[in-house]
RORO-707914 format. One record per residue (C-alpha): residue in one letter; chain; x, y, z negated. Coordinates in nm, 2 decimals, padded with zeros to 4 digits. Layout:
// residues N
SITE:A:A:X:Y:Z
...
// end
This chain:
// residues 297
SITE:M:A:03.16:13.53:-20.97
SITE:E:A:03.09:13.45:-20.63
SITE:L:A:03.30:13.50:-20.32
SITE:N:A:03.03:13.70:-20.14
SITE:Q:A:03.00:13.92:-20.45
SITE:L:A:03.38:14.03:-20.40
SITE:E:A:03.33:14.09:-20.04
SITE:Y:A:03.03:14.30:-20.11
SITE:F:A:03.24:14.49:-20.38
SITE:K:A:03.51:14.55:-20.14
SITE:A:A:03.30:14.69:-19.86
SITE:L:A:03.10:14.92:-20.10
SITE:A:A:03.43:15.05:-20.25
SITE:H:A:03.53:15.14:-19.91
SITE:I:A:03.22:15.30:-19.76
SITE:N:A:03.08:15.45:-20.09
SITE:H:A:02.73:15.44:-20.00
SITE:F:A:02.47:15.16:-20.08
SITE:T:A:02.26:15.20:-19.75
SITE:Q:A:02.57:15.22:-19.51
SITE:A:A:02.72:14.93:-19.68
SITE:S:A:02.41:14.72:-19.68
SITE:Q:A:02.39:14.78:-19.31
SITE:N:A:02.73:14.70:-19.24
SITE:L:A:02.72:14.37:-19.44
SITE:S:A:02.39:14.27:-19.29
SITE:V:A:02.18:14.25:-19.65
SITE:S:A:01.92:14.45:-19.81
SITE:Q:A:02.00:14.73:-20.02
SITE:P:A:01.82:14.57:-20.32
SITE:A:A:02.03:14.26:-20.29
SITE:L:A:02.34:14.45:-20.27
SITE:S:A:02.26:14.66:-20.56
SITE:R:A:02.16:14.33:-20.76
SITE:S:A:02.48:14.16:-20.65
SITE:I:A:02.70:14.47:-20.77
SITE:A:A:02.49:14.48:-21.10
SITE:K:A:02.54:14.12:-21.18
SITE:L:A:02.95:14.16:-21.12
SITE:E:A:02.94:14.46:-21.36
SITE:S:A:02.77:14.27:-21.61
SITE:E:A:03.01:13.97:-21.59
SITE:L:A:03.30:14.19:-21.60
SITE:G:A:03.17:14.41:-21.88
SITE:V:A:03.26:14.75:-21.73
SITE:P:A:03.10:14.98:-21.47
SITE:L:A:03.30:14.96:-21.14
SITE:F:A:03.10:15.26:-20.99
SITE:E:A:02.98:15.61:-21.07
SITE:R:A:02.64:15.65:-20.93
SITE:S:A:02.50:15.96:-20.78
SITE:G:A:02.17:15.86:-20.58
SITE:K:A:02.29:15.64:-20.31
SITE:T:A:02.64:15.80:-20.30
SITE:I:A:02.90:15.63:-20.55
SITE:K:A:03.25:15.63:-20.62
SITE:L:A:03.49:15.41:-20.80
SITE:T:A:03.55:15.42:-21.16
SITE:Q:A:03.89:15.37:-21.31
SITE:Y:A:03.80:15.01:-21.38
SITE:G:A:03.67:14.97:-21.03
SITE:Q:A:04.00:15.11:-20.86
SITE:I:A:04.20:14.87:-21.07
SITE:F:A:03.97:14.56:-20.96
SITE:L:A:03.95:14.68:-20.61
SITE:A:A:04.35:14.63:-20.58
SITE:H:A:04.33:14.28:-20.73
SITE:I:A:04.04:14.19:-20.53
SITE:E:A:04.21:14.30:-20.20
SITE:R:A:04.48:14.08:-20.26
SITE:A:A:04.28:13.78:-20.36
SITE:L:A:04.07:13.80:-20.03
SITE:Q:A:04.36:13.83:-19.83
SITE:E:A:04.51:13.51:-19.98
SITE:I:A:04.19:13.36:-19.94
SITE:S:A:04.16:13.46:-19.56
SITE:T:A:04.55:13.35:-19.53
SITE:G:A:04.46:13.02:-19.68
SITE:K:A:04.17:12.94:-19.45
SITE:Q:A:04.36:13.05:-19.14
SITE:T:A:04.67:12.83:-19.25
SITE:L:A:04.44:12.53:-19.27
SITE:A:A:04.28:12.60:-18.94
SITE:D:A:04.63:12.64:-18.77
SITE:L:A:04.74:12.29:-18.93
SITE:S:A:04.44:12.13:-18.78
SITE:S:A:04.49:12.29:-18.45
SITE:P:A:04.84:12.39:-18.39
SITE:N:A:04.79:12.46:-18.03
SITE:K:A:04.51:12.69:-18.08
SITE:G:A:04.48:13.06:-18.24
SITE:V:A:04.50:13.43:-18.19
SITE:I:A:04.83:13.59:-18.16
SITE:H:A:04.83:13.96:-18.26
SITE:L:A:05.09:14.11:-18.04
SITE:S:A:05.19:14.48:-18.03
SITE:F:A:05.42:14.67:-17.80
SITE:L:A:05.54:14.97:-17.66
SITE:H:A:05.30:15.15:-17.41
SITE:S:A:05.61:15.13:-17.16
SITE:L:A:05.64:14.75:-17.18
SITE:G:A:05.26:14.71:-17.10
SITE:G:A:05.33:14.72:-16.70
SITE:Y:A:05.60:14.44:-16.66
SITE:I:A:05.76:14.27:-16.97
SITE:V:A:05.45:14.19:-17.17
SITE:P:A:05.22:14.04:-16.89
SITE:E:A:05.51:13.83:-16.76
SITE:L:A:05.57:13.66:-17.12
SITE:I:A:05.19:13.62:-17.17
SITE:S:A:05.13:13.47:-16.81
SITE:K:A:05.41:13.22:-16.88
SITE:F:A:05.33:13.11:-17.22
SITE:N:A:04.97:13.07:-17.12
SITE:Q:A:05.08:12.82:-16.89
SITE:I:A:05.22:12.60:-17.17
SITE:Y:A:04.95:12.69:-17.42
SITE:P:A:04.64:12.80:-17.26
SITE:N:A:04.41:12.76:-17.57
SITE:I:A:04.60:13.03:-17.77
SITE:K:A:04.48:13.36:-17.73
SITE:F:A:04.61:13.72:-17.77
SITE:R:A:04.47:14.05:-17.90
SITE:L:A:04.70:14.33:-17.78
SITE:Y:A:04.78:14.66:-17.92
SITE:Q:A:04.98:14.91:-17.77
SITE:Y:A:05.14:15.19:-18.01
SITE:N:A:05.44:15.43:-18.02
SITE:S:A:05.73:15.31:-18.23
SITE:T:A:05.61:15.50:-18.53
SITE:Q:A:05.27:15.34:-18.51
SITE:L:A:05.43:15.00:-18.44
SITE:I:A:05.63:15.00:-18.76
SITE:K:A:05.32:15.09:-18.97
SITE:H:A:05.10:14.83:-18.84
SITE:L:A:05.38:14.58:-18.89
SITE:A:A:05.43:14.68:-19.24
SITE:E:A:05.04:14.67:-19.31
SITE:G:A:05.03:14.32:-19.15
SITE:S:A:04.78:14.36:-18.88
SITE:C:A:05.01:14.27:-18.61
SITE:D:A:05.22:13.93:-18.58
SITE:L:A:05.48:14.04:-18.35
SITE:S:A:05.59:14.34:-18.20
SITE:L:A:05.81:14.43:-17.89
SITE:C:A:05.97:14.74:-17.92
SITE:S:A:06.30:14.94:-17.90
SITE:S:A:06.55:14.91:-18.19
SITE:I:A:06.42:15.02:-18.50
SITE:I:A:06.55:15.09:-18.87
SITE:T:A:06.48:14.75:-19.03
SITE:T:A:06.37:14.73:-19.40
SITE:G:A:06.31:14.48:-19.67
SITE:T:A:05.99:14.41:-19.48
SITE:I:A:06.06:14.44:-19.13
SITE:G:A:06.29:14.22:-18.92
SITE:W:A:06.40:14.29:-18.58
SITE:M:A:06.60:14.08:-18.31
SITE:P:A:06.76:14.24:-18.00
SITE:L:A:06.64:14.07:-17.68
SITE:C:A:06.77:14.31:-17.41
SITE:S:A:06.86:14.65:-17.29
SITE:E:A:06.78:14.88:-17.02
SITE:E:A:06.96:15.15:-16.87
SITE:I:A:06.83:15.52:-16.90
SITE:F:A:06.84:15.72:-16.59
SITE:L:A:06.82:16.10:-16.50
SITE:I:A:06.53:16.13:-16.26
SITE:V:A:06.49:16.45:-16.06
SITE:P:A:06.24:16.54:-15.77
SITE:N:A:06.34:16.41:-15.42
SITE:D:A:06.46:16.75:-15.29
SITE:H:A:06.64:16.85:-15.59
SITE:P:A:07.00:16.98:-15.54
SITE:L:A:07.13:16.64:-15.75
SITE:S:A:06.89:16.41:-15.59
SITE:K:A:07.21:16.31:-15.33
SITE:R:A:07.40:16.20:-15.62
SITE:K:A:07.47:15.83:-15.75
SITE:T:A:07.59:15.93:-16.07
SITE:I:A:07.61:16.24:-16.31
SITE:E:A:07.74:16.34:-16.66
SITE:L:A:07.49:16.47:-16.83
SITE:K:A:07.62:16.79:-16.92
SITE:E:A:07.53:16.88:-16.56
SITE:I:A:07.17:16.93:-16.64
SITE:A:A:07.23:17.16:-16.95
SITE:Q:A:07.05:17.45:-16.79
SITE:E:A:06.76:17.23:-16.64
SITE:S:A:06.39:17.23:-16.76
SITE:I:A:06.36:16.89:-16.94
SITE:I:A:06.03:16.69:-16.96
SITE:T:A:06.02:16.41:-17.23
SITE:F:A:05.82:16.24:-17.50
SITE:K:A:05.68:16.35:-17.80
SITE:P:A:05.89:16.36:-18.11
SITE:T:A:05.73:16.01:-18.28
SITE:Y:A:05.83:15.83:-17.96
SITE:G:A:06.12:15.58:-17.98
SITE:L:A:06.23:15.71:-17.62
SITE:R:A:06.22:16.07:-17.75
SITE:L:A:06.48:15.97:-18.04
SITE:L:A:06.70:15.80:-17.78
SITE:V:A:06.70:16.08:-17.55
SITE:N:A:06.77:16.32:-17.83
SITE:Q:A:07.08:16.10:-17.90
SITE:C:A:07.20:16.13:-17.54
SITE:F:A:07.17:16.49:-17.55
SITE:E:A:07.36:16.52:-17.90
SITE:A:A:07.62:16.27:-17.74
SITE:A:A:07.65:16.54:-17.45
SITE:S:A:07.64:16.83:-17.68
SITE:I:A:07.36:16.97:-17.51
SITE:H:A:07.06:17.18:-17.65
SITE:P:A:06.79:17.06:-17.43
SITE:N:A:06.55:17.32:-17.26
SITE:I:A:06.24:17.09:-17.34
SITE:M:A:05.94:17.24:-17.13
SITE:F:A:05.69:16.94:-17.17
SITE:E:A:05.61:16.63:-17.40
SITE:G:A:05.43:16.34:-17.28
SITE:D:A:05.28:16.01:-17.42
SITE:E:A:05.35:15.77:-17.11
SITE:I:A:05.66:15.71:-16.86
SITE:A:A:05.42:15.74:-16.58
SITE:T:A:05.31:16.09:-16.70
SITE:V:A:05.66:16.23:-16.76
SITE:A:A:05.75:16.08:-16.42
SITE:G:A:05.46:16.25:-16.24
SITE:L:A:05.56:16.58:-16.39
SITE:V:A:05.90:16.55:-16.25
SITE:D:A:05.73:16.45:-15.92
SITE:A:A:05.55:16.78:-15.95
SITE:K:A:05.88:16.97:-15.97
SITE:L:A:05.83:17.09:-16.33
SITE:G:A:06.16:16.96:-16.46
SITE:V:A:06.38:16.66:-16.48
SITE:S:A:06.38:16.37:-16.74
SITE:L:A:06.57:16.07:-16.89
SITE:I:A:06.37:15.73:-16.86
SITE:P:A:06.43:15.37:-16.80
SITE:H:A:06.35:15.23:-16.42
SITE:I:A:06.03:15.07:-16.47
SITE:P:A:05.78:14.91:-16.21
SITE:G:A:05.49:15.11:-16.09
SITE:L:A:05.68:15.46:-16.01
SITE:E:A:05.76:15.36:-15.66
SITE:H:A:05.47:15.60:-15.51
SITE:L:A:05.64:15.90:-15.68
SITE:N:A:05.88:16.14:-15.49
SITE:I:A:06.16:16.10:-15.76
SITE:T:A:06.52:15.98:-15.76
SITE:F:A:06.69:15.77:-16.00
SITE:I:A:07.05:15.87:-16.11
SITE:S:A:07.28:15.69:-16.32
SITE:I:A:07.41:15.86:-16.60
SITE:S:A:07.79:15.79:-16.64
SITE:T:A:07.89:16.01:-16.96
SITE:P:A:07.73:15.93:-17.20
SITE:Y:A:07.61:15.58:-17.10
SITE:C:A:07.24:15.57:-17.20
SITE:I:A:07.05:15.25:-17.29
SITE:R:A:06.74:15.16:-17.46
SITE:P:A:06.76:14.83:-17.67
SITE:L:A:06.46:14.61:-17.67
SITE:G:A:06.38:14.37:-17.91
SITE:M:A:06.11:14.17:-18.12
SITE:A:A:06.00:14.29:-18.46
SITE:W:A:05.79:14.13:-18.73
SITE:N:A:05.69:14.15:-19.08
SITE:I:A:05.91:13.91:-19.27
SITE:N:A:05.67:13.89:-19.57
SITE:K:A:05.36:13.80:-19.35
SITE:Y:A:05.25:13.44:-19.28
SITE:L:A:05.30:13.35:-18.91
SITE:S:A:05.07:13.10:-18.78
SITE:P:A:05.20:12.82:-18.56
SITE:A:A:05.07:13.01:-18.25
SITE:A:A:05.27:13.30:-18.35
SITE:K:A:05.58:13.10:-18.43
SITE:K:A:05.55:12.91:-18.08
SITE:F:A:05.53:13.25:-17.89
SITE:Q:A:05.82:13.40:-18.12
SITE:Q:A:06.04:13.11:-18.01
SITE:F:A:05.91:13.13:-17.66
SITE:I:A:06.05:13.49:-17.62
SITE:I:A:06.35:13.44:-17.76
SITE:D:A:06.42:13.12:-17.54
SITE:T:A:06.29:13.34:-17.23
SITE:F:A:06.55:13.62:-17.31
SITE:N:A:06.83:13.37:-17.37
SITE:K:A:06.76:13.20:-17.00
SITE:K:A:06.79:13.53:-16.87
SITE:D:A:07.13:13.63:-17.02
SITE:N:A:07.27:13.29:-16.91
SITE:N:A:07.13:13.36:-16.55
SITE:K:A:07.33:13.67:-16.54
// end
């Protein structure tokens, strides 16, 4: 049994088509067929049910696939571990983060870290809160910068800082001259907010619940910039953090006195996933950076 046989089997099991699998693997279709036939002969059981070039896993194939995927992942992790140990100041960090952090926190962290470790590269992924947790659990990301999440036996989370949540209104709105406001005062306003799977939406919902308000939600968006733009267009009011990049909009930020609304931000990771030396360096760098900010307050 050879490693490439197992990799061919895994690819074919997911694609279920000899021609497509051979193209993806850059091998001839006859060579792929011979490899699978040899593997089945060695195991003594059929792994696939064939119908022309289209196939599907047998019961034996499904069982074998589960073991092979774990084995190949372990081999990949082992190879990566050896590569990391031989070059601790090199590597690739897979970092995911909320869309709203892409304009200020993430670029600043990467820029400063890159000055210290110029040979460490990043792969960046922007997701909503639900997607962040999913990709962490699957192990496709090393670290995630996100709002507070429900930790599990798999996902760990460390608080780093918090952001105040403001009410935003158009500049000519009757409330625009106010410095502070109680949230119950906007009970009759049209509300622009985020889609239900977004962490900010969950936070906004909690704020409204604390104020005993049933919000009149008119629009749901994906991005803070989109939500703020809809407020600028006088389609309603919203609750968002004060992030850079909104200065050109004709909107006013008003502090909410009751209830006081904040968004906790932190770092999450899969506690069962191997973290390379590069990822561990960045993890500690993030912690140190926010500790310095706290000490300078």
